[in-house]
FIGU-610534 format. One record per residue: residue in three letters; x, y, z of N, C-alpha, C in turn. Coordinates in steps of 0.05 Angstrom, whole numbers, plus 5000, padded with zeros to 4 digits. Atoms other than C-alpha are relative to their C-alpha. Layout:
% FIGU-610534
ALAXYZXYZXYZ ...
END
This chain:
% FIGU-610534
UNK500149905027638368131415498150244997 UNK502049785000632268561425501150255013 UNK498849774986636069001474502050144982 UNK498049895018641669091424498650164978 UNK501449865022636669281369498850275010 UNK501149754989633369791415502350215004 UNK497849814996640170101433501050114973 UNK499149905027642170141359498050194989 UNK502149815009635470471343500350275014 UNK499649754985636570981398502550154991 UNK497549885010643671091373499550144974 UNK500749875025640971231304498550265003 UNK501549764994636071731332501850225011 UNK498149814990641672071370501750124978 UNK498449905022645772121307498450194983 UNK501749825015639872441272499850285013 UNK500049754985639672971326502550164993 UNK497449865007646973141311499950104972 UNK500049925028645873151236497950224994 UNK501949785005640173651244501450275000 UNK498449764999645474161257502749954985 UNK497550065015650574041201502150225002 UNK498149784997653674721214502149945022 UNK498150074978656774441278502249834990 UNK498050185012660173881241501850154980 UNK498449855020662274351185502050185013 UNK498149824987665374851232502349845013 UNK498050164986668974321273501749834981 UNK498550155020671373991208501750194983 UNK498749825019673074581162501950195014 UNK498349804987675875071213502749885008 UNK497350104994681474611239501749954975 UNK498550055025683374431167501150274990 UNK499149745009683675171149502350115018 UNK497949924982687775321211502649854996 UNK497750165005692474751196501450094974 UNK498949915025693274991124501450285004 UNK498849744995694575701149502649975015 UNK497650054986699675451198502249884982 UNK498150125019702875031143501250214981 UNK498949805018703475621096501850205015 UNK498249834984706376051152502649875005 UNK497550144995711375511168501749994975 UNK498550005025713275461094501350274995 UNK499049735004714076211091502450065018 UNK497949954981718376231153501949765004 UNK498350244998722175591138502950094996 UNK497249925002729475751153501849765000 UNK498450245000731775031149501749984975 UNK498550005025734175141077500750294993 UNK499049735006738475761066501749994974 UNK498649995025740975940997501950255000 UNK498049785002747376360989501949954977 UNK498150025023752576490936502650145007 UNK497449884996759976660934501250064973 UNK498649915024764077030882503049985006 UNK497150054994771276770883501750154979 UNK498249855017775677310853502949945006 UNK497350054993781877070889501049744987 UNK499350265012781976340866502849915010 UNK497450094989787776170913499449805022 UNK500350204979788975690970498250105023 UNK501649904978785876141023497150014993 UNK502850005008779476240984498949724998 UNK500850285002779175500971499449885028 UNK500550094973779775361046497450125011 UNK502549874990774175861061497649874987 UNK502350125014769575561008499649715010 UNK500250274990771074861034498650005027 UNK501349994974768975061104497050084997 UNK502849925004762675401078498349774990 UNK501550225011760674781040499449785021 UNK500450204979761274361103497750085019 UNK502249914983755874771138497349924989 UNK502850075008748274721132498950184979 UNK500949825020747675301084500849904972 UNK499450095027747175151010501450234985 UNK498449805014752675540975500449934971 UNK499650045029753375640900501950224990 UNK498149815012758875970860498650144976 UNK501349845021756276530814501850234992 UNK498849745007758977120774498850225017 UNK500949804982758277760812497450134991 UNK502549875010752878070767497649825004 UNK502250194996748577440770499349985030 UNK500650034971749377380846498550245010 UNK501349764991747378100856497150014990 UNK502750015011741378010811498249805015 UNK501550204985739077380847499450105028 UNK500549894973739877740913497850215000 UNK502149795002735478320890497349874995 UNK502550135005730177830867499049845024 UNK500850144976730077520936500449704999 UNK499550295003732576840913502449915017 UNK497750074984738876870956499750145027 UNK500049884973739677001030502550165007 UNK497649864996746577291023502149944979 UNK497950045020752577380977502650095012 UNK497349924991759977390995501850024976 UNK498149965022765077680948502849985012 UNK497250054990772177410960501850154980 UNK498549835019776677950930502749874992 UNK497450095009783077830892502150065022 UNK497949964979789077750939499149925027 UNK501050094974784877450994501949805013 UNK498250184985789477141046502950004991 UNK497249995010795877321008501650195017 UNK498249844984801877611044501550204983 UNK498549805015804578271019503050005007 UNK497250024991810978181059500349735014 UNK499850264988813077471074501150015028 UNK498849984974816877711135498050125021 UNK501949874982810878061164497349874997 UNK502550155002804977601178497650185005 UNK502349824994800678191202498950124974 UNK501049895025800078411129498149824985 UNK502050185013795777811112497350135001 UNK502649875001789078051090497949784995 UNK502350195003782677641099497450154999 UNK502449845003777678181083498349894977 UNK501950085021771478021042497650195001 UNK502449835002765078361021497549825003 UNK502550164997758378101045497650184994 UNK502449865008751778321014497649875014 UNK502350104985745578251058497749944981 UNK502550055014739177941034497750165012 UNK502349854991732178211045499149925028 UNK500950104974730477771105502250035021 UNK498049954979734078011167500949755014 UNK499450244984733677331201501849824983 UNK498450195017736276901143502750124993 UNK497449885007741677391122501850015024 UNK498450014976743977421194501149735005 UNK498950274997744576671197502249944981 UNK497950045020748576661133502650165008 UNK497749834992753077231159501549875023 UNK498750134977754476861224501649764991 UNK498650245010756276221188502550084984 UNK497749905015760876611141502250115018 UNK497949884983764376991196501549795017 UNK498650214985765776361236501949854982 UNK498250145019768676021174502450184994 UNK497849825006772876641157501950035023 UNK498349984976775376701228501749755003 UNK498450254999777575971225502350004981 UNK497949995020781476071161502250205008 UNK498149804993784776711185501649925025 UNK498650094976786476421253502049794994 UNK498150215007789675811223502450114986 UNK497849885015793776221175502050155018 UNK498249854982796476661230501549825019 UNK498650204983798076071275502249864984 UNK497950125017801875751217502450184997 UNK497849815003805876381207501750015025 UNK498550004974807676381281501649755004 UNK498650254997809575651280502449984982 UNK497850025018814075731220502550155010 UNK497749854989818476211260501549855021 UNK498750164979820075681312502249834988 UNK497850175010826675311305499249714995 UNK500750285003823274641312498549954974 UNK501550035025819274771248501750054976 UNK498349945023825274901204500049774980 UNK499950225018825174201175497249904992 UNK502850085007817574161167498950184978 UNK501349845022813774371105497550135011 UNK502549864992807674821108497749815003 UNK502250204999802974241094500249835025 UNK499650164975805973831151499350165025 UNK500849834977805274411199497050035002 UNK502949975001798074511177498649755011 UNK501350254991796373781189500449965030 UNK499550024971799673781258498250205015 UNK501749804987795874421276497149915001 UNK502850095001789274121254499549775019 UNK500350224981790473491294499850105029 UNK500149884973791873901356497450155005 UNK502649864998785674321342497849815005 UNK502150214996781273701337500249895028 UNK499650114973784273441401499050205021 UNK500949804981782974091437497050035000 UNK502949985002775874121411498649775013 UNK501150234986774573421435500250025030 UNK499649964971777073631504498250225010 UNK501949804990771774181506500950294996 UNK499249725005775474801480497850154984 UNK502049845013770875361457501350254988 UNK499249765013771775961411497850205002 UNK502049794997767976601429500550204978 UNK499949815022766477051370498450255008 UNK501449754994764777781385499650164974 UNK500749865024761178151329500150305006 UNK499649724995763878861331498350174981 UNK501649835016759179391308497249904996 UNK502650125003753078941311498450075025 UNK501749944977747479201356498549755008 UNK501450244990744378681400497050034997 UNK502949995005737278521380498749815020 UNK501350184981732678251434498549784986 UNK501350235012729977561420497050035002 UNK502949995000722677551401498849745011 UNK501350244990717777061432499049844976 UNK500850195022716476461387497749835012 UNK502350164991709576151395499749764981 UNK500250255016709375431370497449865006 UNK502450164997703175031357500649734986 UNK499450255013704474291344497849924981 UNK502050085020700873951286497549895012 UNK502350144989696373541330498350165019 UNK501549854980694074091377497450104990 UNK502549915012688774341329498049775001 UNK501850234999685873641326499149945028 UNK500850044972685973581402497950215008 UNK501849794993682474251408497249954989 UNK502650025013676874121358498649745006 UNK501350254990675673401380498650065026 UNK501149924974674473691449497550174996 UNK502249825005669874231422497649844989 UNK502250155013665773751379498749815020 UNK501250184980664973241435498450145021 UNK501549854980662673771484497450104988 UNK502549905013657674071435498149764996 UNK501750235003655073371419498749915026 UNK501250084973654173211493497850195008 UNK502149804993650273861503497549964983 UNK502350035018645873711443498449755007 UNK501450264995644172991463498949975028 UNK501050034973643073091537497850205005 UNK502449834997636173401536498649915026 UNK501350054975632873451604497349874997 UNK502750105003625873331579500049714991 UNK499950285010627772691542500849815022 UNK499250174978631372401602497949985022 UNK502150024980625672581648497849804992 UNK502150195010620772191604501149715002 UNK498850275000625571591601500249885028 UNK499850104973625871541676497649825007 UNK502450164994618871241676499949744985 UNK499950245017620770701626502149815012 UNK498150204990624070051650502449984982 UNK497550025015631270061628500450244981 UNK499849775018630070721592502450175004 UNK497649844996635471141625502649874992 UNK497550145007640870611616500349994970 UNK499950025029639070511543500750284988 UNK499549735011638871261530502950095005 UNK497249934993645571361566502049864982 UNK498250155017648970811527499850094971 UNK500449915028645971041461501350284996 UNK498749745001648471751476503049974997 UNK497150045001655571511488500849884973 UNK499450125026655471071425499850204978 UNK500349805021652871641382502350205001 UNK497849814998658172111409502649884991 UNK497550135009663771611399500049984970 UNK500150035029661471471328500450264985 UNK499849745013660672201309502750125003 UNK497349894995667272401341502149864984 UNK498150155016670971841306499950084971 UNK500349905027668072061240501250274996 UNK499049735002669772781253503150005001 UNK497150024998676972611274501249874975 UNK498950135024677972141215499950184976 UNK500249815022675472651165502050235003 UNK498249784995679573201197502949924994 UNK497250085005686072811197500449904971 UNK499750105028684772481129500350234980 UNK499949785018683373131093502650165004 UNK497549864995689273471127502449864988 UNK497850155011693872911107500150014969 UNK500149975029691572951035500950274990 UNK499249735008692473701031502850075009 UNK497349954990698873711072501449745008 UNK498850264994702673051066502250015021 UNK497849984981708173321111499150025029 UNK501049984973703573371171500849755016 UNK499050234984706572941227498349955024 UNK501550084977703172561282501849815016 UNK498150164983706972251341499149725003 UNK500850284994707071521360497949995022 UNK502250034980700971291399497850214996 UNK502049795004696671841368497249905003 UNK502750114999690471411359499249935029 UNK500550094972690971121430499550245018 UNK500349784983691771791464497650184992 UNK502449865008686372121423497549855009 UNK502250164988681771551445499650075029 UNK500149934972683471711517498850285003 UNK501149734999682072441504496950004996 UNK502950025005675272261475498549885024 UNK501350124976673771831536499850205022 UNK500149794980675572401582497850214994 UNK501949805008671272891542497149895003 UNK502650124996665372401544499250025029 UNK500649984972665872371619499450295008 UNK500449714994666473131622497250094991 UNK502649925010660373211578497749905016 UNK502250114983656072751621499950135027 UNK500149854974658173121684498850274996 UNK501149745006656473781651496949984997 UNK502950045003649573481635498550025026 UNK501349984974648173501709499150295006 UNK500649724996647874261705497450064985 UNK502549935015640974551686500650114972 UNK499549945028640474651611500350304995 UNK499949715005639375401615502550135011 UNK497649884989645775521653502649844995 UNK497750185002650574971631502150094979 UNK498249955022653575261568502450175008 UNK497949824992657675821599502149865018 UNK497950134983661075431656501449774986 UNK498850225014662174831611502150104980 UNK498149895019665575251558502550125013 UNK497749884986669875641607501849795012 UNK498350214988672275011643501649864979 UNK498550135021674174691577502250194989 UNK498049815010677675331554502450015018 UNK497750004981681875341617501749754997 UNK498550245004683774621607501650004974 UNK498749995026685474731534502450195001 UNK497849815000689775351546502149925020 UNK498050084980693175121610501349734993 UNK498950255008694274441579501850014976 UNK498249975023698074721519498849914974 UNK501250085025693074511466499350244983 UNK500549765015691775231445502650144991 UNK497449915006698875491449502049825014 UNK498050184988705075081462501350135024 UNK498949894976707175201533502849875006 UNK497450114995714175081562499849705009 UNK500050284993715974351570500249965030 UNK499850024971717574481644497250015012 UNK502749984990710274671656498549744994 UNK501550245008707474081617501049765015 UNK498950244986712173591651499650005030 UNK500549994971710273831721497150035006 UNK502849964993703674151738498149984977 UNK501750005023700974201668498849734993 UNK501050275007700273451659497849915019 UNK502250074982695373431717497350104989 UNK502449915014690373791672499449804978 UNK500650205020686573331624501350054973 UNK498749955026688973671560503050015003 UNK497150004996695873771590501149715001 UNK499250284999696273021603500249894971 UNK500050105028694472871530502350134985 UNK497849875014699373391503502749905009 UNK497550114990704873121548500649734987 UNK499650265012703772421522500650024970 UNK499549975029703372641449502750124995 UNK497449885003709773041460502349825008 UNK497950194992713472431486501050045028 UNK499249954973713772661558498849785019 UNK501150184980712872191617498050145018 UNK502049884983706872311661499849855027 UNK500350124973705472181735497849784999 UNK502350195001698871831718500249844974 UNK499850175024699471241670497349994985 UNK502550005016694371161613497849825012 UNK502050194989690970561647498450145022 UNK501349874978689370981708498150224989 UNK501749795012686571551665497549874988 UNK502350145012682071051628498149925023 UNK501750094978679570771694498550235014 UNK501249764988678271461723497750104982 UNK502149905019674371661660497649825000 UNK502250184999670171031662498450035026 UNK501349954974668771141736498450255000 UNK501549755002666671851721497549974984 UNK502450065016661871601667497949855017 UNK501950154983658771111717498750185021 UNK501149814980658071641771498150204988 UNK501849815014655072131721497349874994 UNK502650145006649871611701498249995025 UNK501650024975647571501773499150275009 UNK500849734993647472241786497850114982 UNK502049905019643472381723497349875006 UNK502650144996638171861741498950065028 UNK501049954973637572111812499950305007 UNK500049724995638372861806497150115003 UNK502749924994632373231833498750164977 UNK501249845021631473701775499249844975 UNK500950185022630573101728497649845008 UNK502250174991625272761770497450114990 UNK502549905011618272791740498350125022 
END
């Protein structure tokens, strides 16, 4: 009981050392929240999952109805509007595109000449090149489907076998054959004539939890550097049980402070951004990350105080960047060599990827590293009085 009381007292003293520098906790708490909010606002601004478009149906015939029916089956939200209102909404940036279906759309000028069928329409671009391009592509695929079906029906009606079949029966038979061909793997290639090819830009993705992984690592490393003072440990070497108590108190103080920091960070982020997602097993894998960072911090403590900051920071930066916690790296890298890096292993697990090393082995390695670091700290020459 006395030993426990001593350890708790030392832990409290260690926590006071951390609280002497509130700026560290503030930076590691506020900065990730601000970055998450910034990423959230950018995601909202660039959210192309909901596209708004409008159509003006001046034809009001069967062909325009078929086109509108296909448009409504897509992922774009289409609304019917008068032309003046649609153009006004487009200018205000509330719509991503407007299609005007002119009168006579799909009608045959000469019943004997199917080539006279007209399926032309007018498309008005929105301000955003990406969203209006998505709307245009969806529209052109739907329009090509309607025009292709109409022309095939015209060709089928000229066959002697179709003399006793109505147009609706032919259409149903054609659609059944189309569905059967599609199920068998048939593809339709659409070439956009007159459209210049635009090179695809690089998309950098940062998952919701990567900011928390990054700043938990930063906070735990800074805490380890603050609590591992060479002079204090040198004095404790002469006290019976002193090094062990100090080492255990240091770990307890770091665990407590990091748990508080992570809880506040995730809690505030969830309150400000309820849509923030965290994968299954988040708490478990973040605990393993904390365990690895504790082991890393105690190994770094073996380096002399005047020279430890630079190599410790660089090594962690390499692990963070190469492990995909700073920028999302290709899944091929994370699933192969990247997962052999500490942060890469955590990011792979949080991303749902299988890893070569199971969690139990990582925990055992981290505990073994903590034990080895303790014996090295108590026997290193530069700590000896």
